[in-house]
N, C-alpha and C positions, 0 to 999 in steps of 0.2 A: 543427364545432368549430374555433376558431382554433388554429393550430399555435404552439408555444412557440418564440420567436426565440432562437437560440443563437449565442453568440460564443465562439470558441476562441482563447485567449491562449497563444502558443507553438506553433510548428508543427514541432517536432522529432519524433523517432521515436515517442514515446508518443502524440502527438497524432493519429496516423493511426488508432489504435484508437478514440479518442474520435470522430473524424470519421466513420469507417465505421459506428459504432454509431448515431450521430445520424442519418446518412443512411438507416439501416434502420428508424428509429423513425417511425411514422406520425403521431405527435403533435408532432414537432419539425421545425424547418427551420433550416439553417445560414445565417445572414445576414451574419456577419462573422468575419474571422480577423485575427490580429495576430502579428507577429514582428519582432525587431530586424533580421533578414535579410529585406529586401523581396522579393528574388527567391524565397526559400523561401515567403513568405507568398502571393505572387502565384500560385505553382504550386499551393498548397493551395486557394486560392480558385477557381482555374480548374477543378480536379478536382472540387470539391464544390459548386460553384455559389454561392459566397458573393458577394454584391453589393458588400460593403465590405471594403477591405483597409487595415490600419493598421500602423505601426511603433511607435506609442506606445499603450500599453494604456489610458491616460486618454481618448484619443480614441474608442476602441472603447466604453468605459463610458459615454461621452456620447451614444452612438447609442440613441435611444429604441426602435428595433426590436429591440435586444438585451435580452432579458428574463432570460436565464440564461447563465452562462459556465462553461467548463472552463478551469482554470488548469494548463497543461502546461509550465511554465517551470522554470528552475533553482531548486533547493530554497531558496536564500537569498532568493528573491523571493516565495515562496508567501504568507507572512503579510501582507506589504505589499499585494499585489494583492488578496488575499481581503478584507481590511478595506476597501480602496477600493471593491471591487465591491459589497459589502454596503451600504456607505454610499451608493452610487449607485443602490441599489434593485434590485440583481440577485440572483438565486439563484445559489449557487456550488457547483460540484464542483471540489475542489482535489485534485490528485495528492498522494500521500503523499511525504514526511512533511508534516504540517500546517505546520511551521515549522522554524526552526533551533534555537530555544531555548524553554524552558518559558514565559518571560515573553512571548515573541511569541505563543505558543499561547493564553495567557490573554487577551491583547489581542484575538485573533480571536474567542474565545468571548464576550467582553464586547460586541464589535461585533455579533455575531449576536443575542445576548440583547436588545440595545437596538433591534433591528429586527424586522420581520415577515417577514424572508427566511429561507430554509433554507440550511444549508451541509452538504454531504456530503463526507466524506473518502474518497479513492480506495483503500479497502481492498478491492480486487477479489476477494480470496480468499473473503470472506464471501458473495459473490454466486454462487459456484460451486454447481451443483446438488447435488453430493455433500456439500458443507459444510452446505447447508440440510437434506439428508436426515439427516445426523448430528445436526444441531441438533434436529430434530423428535424423533429417537429419544432424545436426551439429555433433552429437556423432558418426555417421557413416562416417564422413569425407567428406561429400558432398561439403563443402565450404572450405576445407583446413584449414589453420590457420586464425582465425578471428583476425584481427589486428586493425580494426577501426570501430567505431560505432558513429552514430549521433542520438540524441533524442531531439525532439521538442514537446512542449505542450503549444501552444500559445492561450491565450484567449485575445481578444481585449477588452471585457467587461465581467469580470467573477469573481469579488470579492464577495464571498457569504455573507460577512458581519457577524454580530454576533460574536461568539467565534472564527471563522476562521480568523477574522480581528484583533483580540486581541492577541498581541504577548505573553502576560503573560500566556494565556491559550493554545495558538496554538504552540508557539515556533518559528513561522515564517509564511510566506505567501505561495505563489505558490510553492516554492522550497520544503518545508516540507509537503505540502498538496498534490499536484498533481505531482510535479517533482519526488518525491520519487518513484512513480510507474514506470516511464519510465527509471529512473536510475537503479532501481533494475531489471527491465525486461532486459535491455541491458546487465548489469553485469552478470545476470543469464545465458543468452543465450551465452555469451562469455566464459562461463565455470567458472565463479566466480574467476577471477585472483586476486592475491594479489595487493592491492592498494599501489602505490609508493608515489604519490604526487597529490595535488589538487590546482588548481588556479581558483579563482572565482571572480565574480563581482555581486553586488546587487544594484538595483536602486529603489529609492523612488521619483518618479517624477510626477506621475499623480494622486495618491490617489485612492480612490475607484470609482471615476467617477459616483457617484450616481445621478449627474445632467443630465446625458445623457437620452434623450427621444427616444422612438420608437424602442428600442432594448431590448428585455427581456433577463434575465439571472437567473441562479439558486440562490436562497436566502436561508440563514440559517433560521431555525425555529424562532430564536430570532434576526432576522435582525434588525440592528440599524446602519444607515448611519453616525451617529455622531462620531463613534469611528473607527479608522483605524490606526494601528501601525505596519503593516507588509509591506514587500516590494511589488513593482509592478512587478518587473522583476529580474530574476537571470540567470546567465549563468556560465558555468564552463568547464574547461578542466581537465579531470581525467586521470592520467597516471598510468599504471600498471607495475609491475616488469618484466613481460614477454615482455615488449616493446609495447603492445597494448595501445590504447587511446580511450577515450569516450568524445565526445563533446555534451554538454547539454544546452538547453535554455528553460525556462518556464516563463509564465507570467499570472497575473490576469488582467492586464491593459496594453495595448499597442496600439499605433496608427497603427494598421495593417489592411490590406484590409479585412481579414477574419480570423476566428479561424483556427488553424492548429494543427494536430497531426501527427507526423512522427517519426517512429523508423526504422532505417536502419543499417544493419551490413554488413561489407565487409571483404572477405577472399581471400586467395591466389588462390582458385579454383572456387570461386563463391561468391554470396552474396544474401541477401534477405531483404525484407521489411515486417514488421509486421503491421505497421500503415503507411498510412491510410487503406491499405488492404494488405493481404498476396500475395506476389509476389516473385518468386525465379529467380535469374539471374545465368545462367550456361554457360558453354563453351563446345561445342561438335564439333569435326571435324573442328577445326579452325573457328568456328562460335559462336558468342555470342547469347544466347537465353534468352528470357524472358518467364518464365514458370508459368502458372497459375494452381495451384492444383485444383482438383475437390473436393470441400468440401462444407458442408452445408452453411457456410458463410465465405466470405473472410475478413470480418470486425470483430472487437472485439465484442463479444457477452457477455455483462456484466452479464446478468441473468444466462446464461449457465456457465460462469466462476465462478460466485459466488456460484452456486449450487455445482460445482465441488470442490470449496474450502471448503465448509461446509462438503460435503461428505467425503473429504479427512481427515478433522479434526476429524470427528466422527469415521472414520476407525482407525486413529492413536490412538485416545483416547481409543478405544475399544481393540486394539491389542498391543498397546505399541510401535508401529513402529515409526521411525523418520519421522517427517513431512517434506513436500517438501520445506517449508520455516521456518527453525528452528530459535531458539533464536540467534544463532551465526550470522546468516545473518542479523537479525535485528540490532545487535550490529555493524556490518560492515557498514550498511547503515547509522546508526547514526554517525559513525566516518566520513563518506564521507560528510553528510549534514552539520555537525558542522564545518568541515574543509573548506567547501565552504564559510560559513558565516564568519569564522575566516580569511580566505584569503582576502575576500572583505573588512573586517574591517581593516586589517593590510596592505593591498595593496601589498601583496607578496604571492608567492607560499608556500604552507604548505606541509612539508614532513610528511608522515605517517609511 
């Protein structure tokens, strides 16, 4: 069987996860890489055996050996490159968020609908083994009606700087960068109910806190502490048409005792936690039980989930099947994210 020819656009930090996973997939082969920084692109090509190196993504898309692409660039280029790739006849895996605006996301959706290509949005949390276990239990009615969820992703010191902290390139701070993961995961596990309204708050109080000593944190490849135009903290209440609700809080900077990651869902027959580790709450014979599944890891395994995400993309591109995280879900997430920012700016609930 012929291997799927892969091109990776953008060779910054997240691209390594894509490249490693493609290299481990028996049905894919990395044939091209592209980055504005030629030295960085050359380094990636040498490491992963890509025969072609580009600094202009249009040149990569013109390569007939490239059948599918991963888009690992700055957020503000996602929609533009995704549309160009689909029109060039390539299957697309685009990192989250799908775009910077709802209008851009709608344009991507229309491009995909007008083609015979598939587009998968990089909602890696969906591909985690524990998320899929919880999804199976949910679909079998284990928890009854899921009517409430809480998602927190708190960093006390966690602004990566660089393009992440530049609103013009990123579109926002922790909400659009890391918050999108827990919002999407919760919404996905709740059965993707239709959104009714969003009420949000955004705070710019602490800045990037680059003055703090003695506590390390992830920094972007182009870290620059002099520029920071994104929020420190965002929270939101998302209401759904079926009556369910989702409470979210995410931060890059907060005077918190420790970092925190928590995703919890509650139903009429039981509930479960995905973060910080998988736990099921059930009720049997008039007794409430905390159930611990026997699995390889109760915590989120990023590497395993990313491999599953790439494997799923390669399979969808090869067979033409609908991806687990399709373009329509990327559009919905963009509507939610932009509504949170809009609600905070206007000081009122936004109806969707």
